N, C-alpha and C positions, 0 to 999 in steps of 0.2 A: 294601730292596733297589726301586731304580730300573730301570725301563725308557726305553730308547732309542725314541724314535718314529722313525717314514721320515720323511723331510722331505718337507712338503704343496712346490709349485710356485712360490710365494712366495719360501719361505726360500729355497729351492733356489736360485733363482735371483739371493736375496742374497748368498748362501754366493759364486756362481760370482764377480759383481759387485763383491764384496769380494776374492776372489782377484787379480781382473785391475787393478785398482786397485793392490792391493800390492805387483806388479811391474811398474808402468810410471814413467816419468819421470816431474815433476813436469809436465814441458811439453808434455804429451801431449793433444791436444785431446778433452772431454770428449764429443764424436761418437765420436771413435775408440773411446773406451771403451769408449764404449755399443754401439759394431759388435761389438768383440774376445766383448762381455761377451754380446751376443745367440747368437752366433756359437755359441760354446762350452758357452751352455746348448742349444744346437740340440742338438747332440756328443751330447749328456749325457741332454737327455731321453730323446732317440730308445732309448740304451740302453740308461733305467732305468724299464722297464716293471715292474708290481710282479709279476709272474708271471716275471718274470726275471733282474735283478739290483736287490733292492728301495732305495731313495733315503735306503737312511742316512746320514750324515753322513763316516761314514770311506766307505764307496763313492764318493760325490759326491768326497770330498777323495782320492783314491786314484786315480780316473780324471783329477783335474785334472793332478795333480803329472804322472800316466802322459806328461799329453801337453803337461806342463812342460819333462822332464828326456828324454825319446828321443827326437833329434832325427831321425830315418828317421823319424817319426808322420804320416801325413798327415791326421790328421784336420781339417784345415778343409775336405776335401772327404765328409768325414762318415762313414768307416768303422772301424767299430767295431768291427772286427773286430783293427785294431793296435791302438786300443784294449783291447780284450780281451786282446788277448796280452803287452803290457806287464803289466795289472795281475794276471794268470796269473801270470807270470814275475817277479815281484815277488815274491809270498806264496809261493812254491817257492822263494825267495831264504834268504827269511826262515826257516824252517825246514827238519830235516835234514842230512843233511851234506854239507860244504861243496866234493864233487868238481868237479873239469872238468864228466866226465861225469855229472854227477847229472842234472840241470835236461833236458836229450835224455833221458833213459833213460825220465824220469817220462813228460816228454809220449810219446814211443812208447808208454811200459802205459797210460796214461791213455787214451789214443787204440785201442787194444787194450777195453778197459775199454768203452768208448762204442761200438766194433761189436757186441760181445758184445751192450751191449743193445738197441741198433738193431734187429742180428738176431734176438733173438726178440724181441720186442717188451715188454723189461721198463724198468721205471725206479726198478729198487732190483736191490742187487745182496747171495745167501745167503754167507757162507764159502767155501762149496763154490762157489759158480762162483767166486770170486776164486781158488780152489787152480784150478779150468781153466781162468780164464785164465793165470798164473805156466806153468803146465804149458805152453801152448801158445806161452807165450812164450820158453822155453824152449827148447821145439823150431824154435822158426823162429827165434832171434838165438843158442846158445847159450850166453847169461848169464843166471845165476840173478838173478830178482827174490823179496830179503829178503821174508818177510812181514812184514818193521816197515816198511815203504814206505805200510802204509796207513795208521800214524801220521804219518809224517811230511805226510802229504797232508791230516789232520787236523787239527793244530796248523797247516796251510794255510789254512785251510777250506777246500780245495779240496772235500771228500768230509765227509758228515757218516753217523755209525751212528744207526744206531732200532732198540732191538730185536733186538740184531747183524746187521741188515741198512746193507750203503753204498749211499750214492745220492749224486750230484752237489748239491752244498749248491744250487746256481742251476742253474734249465734252461740259460743261458749259456753256461754249460761245457760241459755236454749236447753243443748242437750243434758247438760248438766242436772239441770234442777228437774227436765225427764228423764232419765236416765232415776236421780235420785226418789222423782215417784214410784218409778216401775222397784225402784230394790224398797220402800218399804209396804209396797202393796205385794210384794212377793214372801212377808214374815206374814202376812194372812193369809190361813188358809182358809177362807172364805175365798180370796182372793188369790191367790195361788197357782190355781190352774188357769185361771183366765190369763194373769201374766206370764204364766211359759206357753201358751198357744203363740202370745202377743209378740213375745220374744225371738222363738223361731221364725214368725211371718218377716219380724222385720230382719234377720239374719239369714231369711232366701229374697231380700230383696236391694243388696247393699249399690245396686247400681244410683240407689236412692240416696246423694249426701249425707241428710241429716240422719238419716238408719245408722250411715258408718260411726259418726260421731256419738249416736247415744248410745248405741251399741259398746265403745269401747269405754265408755264413762259408767257404762249399766254393770259392765266387767270387771271394774275400779273397783266400786262398790258390792258387789255379793261375792267374787272370786267362783260362781258356778258353774261349777266344770260342766253341769249337763248341758248349757248352749257353749260352751268348750267342746265338748264334745258332737254338737247338732252342729258348730263350725267346722269342725275336722271332718265329718262327710259333706257336710257340703265342699268343699275341699277336692274332696279325692275326685267329683264331679266332676270340676273345672277340667275341660280335657282329658277325660276318663282315657277316652279311646288312645291318648299317645302313650311314647310311651317319654320314660326323665331324661333328658339331656344330660349324655355323660361329656362332652364336645369332643367326641374318639371318631367314629364311624360318617355320624353328622355333618362333619365339617372336611370331610372329606376332598368333595369337588371346593371346597376352597382352599385349599393345601394344593389343591393341580393346578392354582390359579398363578399362585406365587413364582414369580419371574428371578430371582435373587433374596440372598441371606438375607436376614438382619442386621441392619447397618450398627457402628457404633455411638451410642446418641451420648454429647461431651454437656456436660453443664456445668457454666464458672459462676464462681459463686456471684460476683457482678450479674448474673445475666440471671440468675436465682434469683435472688430480687426482683428484677424487673419482671420477672416469670409471677412470681405470687401477685405484685402488683395489679399487674395485666389481667390476671384471673382474679382476685376480687373487684376490677373493674368491672369485668365481663357479667359474675355475678349478680352485683349492685346493676347495670343495665340489663339484665335479665330480669330482674325482679320489678327497677322499674318499668317495661314496659309490656309486663300479666296486668290483666284488666284487674278491679280498684274494687271490683263485685262479681265475683260469679252468681250469673244466676242460676236459680234452683227450677228445674220446671217439673211439677206434679206430679205430670204422667210418670215420668218415674218410678215415682215409688210404688208402680202397677212392672213394672221389667224384673225379673225373677230369670237365673241362669237357665238357658234351654241349647239343644244343639242346634233350634234354627236362629237365633242369636247370629249376628258378623260377628265380623273374629272382633272387633276393634268395640263393640259392646261387654263380649267376651274376655279380652284383657281387662277393659274396665275392674267387671266383675273379681277376677282374678289376683289383681291387685289390691284391692282393699279386702276381698278377704285375707291375703298376705299379710295388710295392714294389722287388719283386726287382733287376727293370733298372734301378730310378731306383739303385740302390748302385752295382750292376753302374756303372752309370756315373759316378756321384760317384765311388766307389773310384777308377778310372783313368785322367785324365784325360791323367796324359802318359804313356797306356799302351796306350790304345787309335784305332788309324788313326781320323784325322777322320769319314771316310764311314761306319761304325762309329759313330760317338758321333754324328753326325748323324739313322743310322736309330733308333738306341735312342732316342734325344731326342724326332725323330719321332713314335713309333710309343706312346708314353708320354701327349703329348698325346692321340693317336688313341683311344686305349685307354681315358685318363679322360672323352673325348666321345663316343667313340661308347655307352657310360655312359647318359650327361648327354641322349646326343637320343634315346636308350627310354624314359625317366624321360617328358620332356615331349611323345613320342607316345603316350605311355603316357596320361597326362594329357589329353589333348588332346584322343584317342579317348571321354576318360572326362567331358567339361567340364562336360556338366550335371549328371549325378549327383555331381562335388564341390564344384559350388554348391548344390545342394540341400544334400549333406551338411552342408557349413562351415557354411551358413546355420540347418541348424537348430541346430548347433549354438551358434550365437551366441545364437541367440533363444532359446536357453534360460540362456543366462549373462546377456545383458543385455532389458530392457523396452526391445522398440524395433514401434511402431508401423507407418509406413511401408513398405510391400513396396520400394514403392525403395532405401529409405535399408539394408534388408537385405542385398538384395541388391548394395549398393555395397558395405559392407561385407564379404561373403561374396568379393567378388571382390578387394579389396582385402589379403583373408587368403591367397587362395590366391598370389594374385601374392605376394604377400610368400612363403609352401611352400616354389615352386618357386625362389623367389629365395635362398634359401637353400640348399635343396638343388645349386644352380648354383653359387653362392659357395663351398663345402663342394667339391664336385669339382675347382673349378679351384685350391683351396689344397691340395688334395691333392693334385692332380699339380706344382704347385710345390714343395711339399715333398719330397715323393721324389726331383725332378731338380735341386733345385737347390742351387747351387755358381758363387760369386763366379770360379772359375776355366776355367768351360765358356760363360763371357761368347760367345765365335767359334761356339759348336756350336747356341747359341741364334738368333746374329743369321741362323746357316746353316736353320736351321727357319723362323726369320719371314720371309727371300727365297721358301722355298717358300710357305707359307702367311697369304699378308699382305695375302688378300682380307678374310678368318675374322676376324671381331671377338674370336672365344673365341679363338683362339692368340694376339691381341696378347695380347686380357686373361692370361692364364697367362702370358705373356711379360711385360708389366710385375709380374706379383705375386711373380714371381721376382726380379725388381729389389728389388722394394722389400721381403722378406723374405732376397735374401741378398746385396745390392749395400751400400755402407757411403753410394754419392749417391745420392742425393736425384731421380729420376727423369724431373726435374720436363718436360722434353723429350719424354719417349714420352708424359706423360698430357696432353702438349696438342694434341701427332698422334694422341691415341686418343680423345681430346674432341672434334674436326671429323668423325672415320670414324666416330662413334655418336652424336653429339648430337640425331640424328632416333628412333635407334632406345631409344626411352625403357629396354627392360628393363635393355639394356647399359649405356647410360648409368646408371644406378641400380645393376647391375652395380659398374659401377668411381668412383661414387660411395664406395661399403661398402669398396673394395678402398682406396682411399684413405683413411677415414676411419682404417680399420684401423692403418694405417701412421700417420699424425695423433697416433694420440693412442699410441702408441706410440714417440714420438721426440719430440727439441724441434726444428722446424723456424724458419732462420731467417727475417728479417722478410721478406726477399727474396719465398720461394717461398710463405710463409703470405699473399701479395698474392697471388700468379701464380694458385694453390689457388684464390682466394678467385672471381675471377674467372672460372673455368672453370669449377669444378662447383658453382659459390654454398656452396662449405665457408669460413666463417671462424674464424679461431684465432684467438683476443687477448680483451681484458674486453669484457666484454658490458657493453652502453650502456644505460640506463632503460626497460626499458619493451619490451625485444627475449625473444625465445621461447626459452629453448634444446628444441633439439627432437633429438638424440642420443641 
């Protein structure tokens, strides 16, 4: 017997790239193929966490096929609600009876199953539970659900059965059908007020991971502006007492720790390919070492944002709120009105940057303690005799540590809200916040990650803006380097990047040092 393992990220990307190449014309430029492959892989990567839908090859191919065959899909914007719906429909069509009413009936029945689990806090259903659900379904619709429906759902791999108890095969299916129930109920005037109250409660308790996913699917189904406005109000309250970090005065204490100017970074063609391979291996190792199933504590559903929470819980809620708002923004670029899209994008930027403001503030307030702590760690690992050398290395390590935090926040915001179709929305936000280097860095990160054209003009403008801010300048270089090692730049862009940021890509001459 053989076991098929889930694909690691590098294999998944190879499969996606091969799929794109097979469907392309012979004269399609390589850069366009690479951009399409990156865009599709981002969607699939978002849809395939281990605890949601495992990245088995058949799942990846199913999602790619759904992407290609359903002309209504808006997957370029990152709507995995549409992908999930298409995938589930395909699986239901491949099993059971082929009556016109079969699929809608199963959708409605599964929605009631998910709601029963939601309301009772269960992850599995007994045969007695299913009898009760079928009885309630008959009372509501005057339609009998045949007991063989579970056999159809088992064949479709929508549900599984262990020791006589039934559960959804993957958590994403449960989230999808629970949200589907709330969407159906919200259209009933007698049920709508209850659903509104319940969705507000879900939005207020996003520390609980299932609520995050249910809310994302609910917004996909309903385009509910009232819920989006509620989420915006919640976002504004998170670290609302702190200012938005502009990466200006907030990093003066870090700029004073620099002891030398940035050094040139030389990336040879050979080393470039080696670096890409090392990066792929690193990502594979990180995913392989992650736990297969993250336990969900039902006590988490009671945690709402408040000033009494510790910073870790507050930041967790902040980033989950950012995730939900980002999905709402990317799902409906042609549905949400311009002003609302701009407000959602701006609040996503501001929320992430308020988190960063807190990180930098706490670091500044505890600066001497941090420097001493880092120095003690370095001293244990290396033999350094001079106190001045030890202090310099501790300062360098601190700059890198907070640089990694800053870089991570910028990339998280970019990943949450990024979509090529929202270009005008980003321009609106940038016009309102043009003086803040942090906002310009987020805008650049979005263009580097989600736009096909290399944004050399924006890089030139931002370089002039932050040239005398060493910390911001280093963040700019990190963002550009990350993009450079992921794509093949033409000669002109290589030269301009080299002149602006001292990042040279090409054959390294003898004696040059490889610094990346």
